[in-house]
C-alpha positions as CSV (number, residue, x, y, z in Angstrom):
1,M,0.0,0.0,0.0
2,T,1.4,3.4,-1.0
3,L,-0.2,6.6,0.2
4,P,0.7,10.2,-0.2
5,A,2.2,12.0,2.8
6,S,-0.8,14.3,3.1
7,R,-3.9,14.7,5.1
8,R,-5.8,12.7,2.5
9,G,-3.2,9.9,2.6
10,Y,-3.1,9.9,6.5
11,Q,-6.9,9.7,6.5
12,E,-6.8,6.7,4.1
13,L,-4.3,5.0,6.3
14,E,-6.4,5.5,9.4
15,T,-9.6,4.2,7.6
16,W,-7.6,1.2,6.3
17,A,-6.3,0.4,9.9
18,R,-9.8,0.8,11.4
19,S,-11.2,-1.6,8.8
20,F,-9.5,-4.4,10.8
21,G,-11.2,-3.4,14.1
22,P,-10.3,-1.2,17.0
23,V,-6.8,0.3,16.8
24,R,-4.8,0.0,20.0
25,A,-1.9,2.1,18.8
26,F,0.1,3.1,15.7
27,G,3.8,2.4,15.5
28,V,5.6,5.1,13.6
29,E,9.3,5.2,12.7
30,G,10.9,8.6,12.6
31,T,8.3,10.5,14.6
32,G,10.6,13.6,14.7
33,S,11.4,13.7,11.0
34,Y,9.7,11.9,8.1
35,G,6.9,10.5,10.3
36,A,6.2,13.8,12.1
37,G,3.2,14.8,10.0
38,L,1.6,11.3,10.3
39,T,2.3,11.3,14.0
40,R,0.6,14.7,14.5
41,F,-2.4,13.7,12.4
42,L,-2.9,10.4,14.3
43,Q,-2.5,12.1,17.7
44,A,-5.0,14.8,16.7
45,K,-7.5,12.0,15.9
46,G,-7.0,10.7,19.4
47,H,-4.8,7.7,18.6
48,S,-1.9,6.4,20.7
49,V,1.3,6.7,18.7
50,I,4.4,4.7,19.7
51,E,7.8,5.6,18.3
52,V,9.4,2.6,16.7
53,N,13.2,2.4,16.3
54,R,14.4,1.9,12.7
55,P,15.6,-1.5,11.7
56,N,19.1,-2.7,12.5
57,R,21.4,-1.1,9.8
58,Q,23.6,-4.1,9.5
59,I,20.7,-6.4,8.8
60,Q,19.2,-3.9,6.4
61,H,22.5,-3.6,4.6
62,Q,22.8,-7.4,4.2
63,H,19.2,-8.0,3.0
64,G,18.3,-4.6,1.5
65,K,15.4,-2.3,2.4
66,N,12.0,-4.0,2.7
67,D,9.2,-1.7,3.5
68,P,6.5,-4.3,4.1
69,L,8.8,-6.3,6.4
70,D,9.8,-3.1,8.2
71,A,6.1,-2.3,8.7
72,E,5.4,-5.8,10.1
73,N,8.3,-5.6,12.4
74,A,7.2,-2.2,13.7
75,A,3.7,-3.6,14.4
76,R,5.1,-6.6,16.2
77,A,7.4,-4.3,18.3
78,V,4.3,-2.3,19.4
79,L,2.1,-5.3,20.0
80,S,4.8,-7.1,22.1
81,G,5.5,-4.0,24.2
82,Q,9.1,-3.9,23.0
83,A,8.5,-0.4,21.5
84,R,7.1,1.9,24.2
85,A,8.5,5.3,23.5
86,A,6.0,8.2,23.2
87,P,7.0,10.6,20.4
88,K,8.0,14.2,21.3
89,S,5.3,16.7,20.4
90,G,7.5,18.7,18.1
91,T,5.5,21.8,19.1
92,G,7.2,22.8,22.3
93,A,9.6,25.7,23.0
94,V,12.7,23.6,22.6
95,E,11.6,22.4,19.2
96,M,10.8,25.9,18.1
97,I,14.2,27.1,19.2
98,R,15.9,24.2,17.3
99,H,14.0,25.3,14.2
100,L,15.2,28.9,14.5
101,K,18.8,27.7,15.1
102,V,18.7,25.4,12.0
103,T,17.3,28.3,9.9
104,R,19.9,30.7,11.1
105,D,22.8,28.3,10.6
106,T,21.5,27.6,7.1
107,A,21.3,31.3,6.3
108,V,24.8,32.0,7.6
109,K,26.2,29.1,5.5
110,S,24.4,30.3,2.4
111,R,25.7,33.9,2.9
112,T,29.3,32.5,3.3
113,Q,28.9,30.4,0.1
114,A,27.6,33.4,-1.8
115,M,30.5,35.6,-0.7
116,V,33.1,32.9,-1.7
117,T,31.4,32.5,-5.1
118,L,31.4,36.3,-5.7
119,K,35.0,36.6,-4.6
120,T,36.0,33.8,-7.0
121,I,34.1,35.4,-9.9
122,I,35.9,38.7,-9.2
123,L,39.3,37.0,-9.0
124,N,38.8,35.5,-12.4
125,A,37.2,38.6,-13.9
126,P,39.0,40.8,-16.4
127,A,41.6,43.2,-14.9
128,A,39.5,46.3,-15.6
129,L,36.6,45.0,-13.6
130,R,38.8,43.9,-10.7
131,E,40.5,47.3,-10.6
132,S,37.1,49.1,-10.4
133,L,36.3,47.1,-7.3
134,E,39.5,47.8,-5.4
135,G,38.0,50.8,-3.6
136,L,35.4,48.7,-1.7
137,T,36.1,48.3,2.0
138,G,34.5,47.0,5.1
139,K,33.3,43.7,6.4
140,M,31.6,42.8,3.1
141,A,34.4,44.0,0.8
142,L,34.8,41.6,-2.1
143,W,38.3,42.9,-3.0
144,P,41.1,42.1,-2.3
145,P,40.3,38.5,-1.5
146,Y,43.6,37.9,0.4
147,V,43.1,40.7,3.1
148,R,41.2,40.0,6.3
149,E,39.8,42.8,8.4
150,R,40.0,42.2,12.1
């Protein structure tokens, strides 16, 4: 069964699961990443969601990825009580701060990459263009590339 990672897909999954009878809990792998949307949907519908650890990498490497088998093993882990971890909500203050930090770190890295690219373009530009930029100064100066301001 393949479903879209959308509200409609989540609803289809819930309907399918309920067609077998009462649902005790859903086992979801990656509740903080790829399974976060599904986790929030199921919890909003009043379902118990249990975080299931991903399969052993060594076994997966030897036998290849097998989604149906992974799903069955996740269900068995929940039913046996082996998997008991409640997923984090993903909506608390700590999670929001983490999102802000990731966004800032990404912006800083992008800015740095852009500056390096511009400096490289200027280094390889015709002499007339390079000379016209020699007067730029300050923290964001593109020329000369070998001078660091402190």
